[in-house]
C-alpha angles and dihedrals in degrees: 000000000000120000121250120238125210091256094051091046093050096042096050099034127098115233120251118201116225121167136335091011092296118136139198129204113267101226109206093205112018090178089071095057112110117248093244093049091044089063091056092046090043090061091055093047094047090052088053097042093063088056096053129085114245113250096029122123089245092052093049092049093049092045096046093046090052088051094050095041092056101043087107088075087057091051089049095051095041092052089064090062096047092106090061091084096235121124108280088216090060090048091052093049091052092045089054091060089057088050089052091050089050092052094049092049102039117117119200090203092067093076098227130123113259092231089057089052099043106045096068087051092052094046094043089054092051092048090052089050090055092044093051100043106034135035112018089200126029112249128173116275096245090061091049088055091044089052090055091047092048093052089054094043092049092051093047096048094040090056091046099045098034089229140066109289121240123242091253092052092050090049094053092048095046093042092234134119121262091249090055091051091051089049089053091050090055090048089056086064090063096058096076133028135199118281116258086230094060111123120243131192117265136188124279096263099046097036122198120353137177127254092248092063088062096054128091124237122276114264110217091198092067093074088048089054089051091053092047090050088054093047100048100076090047091055090047086058092062122093123252095266094046092051090047092053091049091051094048093048103041105022103034089027095222120170120246090256093055093046089051089054091050095051100032102245136110121276090241089056091049089051090051092050095047091050089048095047090047092049091052096049092046090050087051093053096045101040102069114090113263109245 
């Protein structure tokens, strides 16, 4: 099925009146809009979204169209996690939640491309999915692979011998040392954790309680600390002027015009520099293989 361009979408669409007599194209199949064209259309739809009352028919149309037009961002992010072995459909569904959060929180006034804003939300949601549904404790990838191989070898030998295989028998089949087999067994214990509803012994006065009662509350700042830790070496890799621009824009929160006055260049040049720096930092965060 061929992709739809902005011109085709506008030419073939029926107009839908929103507010103040303004109108937007009604795109019959937003998922067919090309990514490059989706950026241009998204700007129009975001400009209109902020003027609409939540819950109205016009608001739902604009919001749903933004979601469908930008699903290619989810596909791009999800494809990077294909090797994890989970269903790609499940990953896309989780990533779509991140896309919806990005749309609901995006502010046009922040002078940042929606794609730049949305991808970290999508990737973050997918990472949380893996963190919550796979390994309870992080272990090196080689041990994750050894655990899967150990499970297959144990099943094969157990079926063949009619009993639980020994460490030596497993090491011979897997072509690993006995120490490596033992290490893989230990790694298996990190794959699942005890249920928060598991009962634990209490004192005589309080009686029995569950594990969740003994845990502290989640600190939302921990994830932010992790992101800052990943970003720090990338910022260190920038030159002095680039670091200064990032500081002025995101720490001192100066406008592009104010930054241009500070460093003695045009506002347009500042805009290009910021876009290039953000693109470089984003690529650095997304490029490493997700463990």
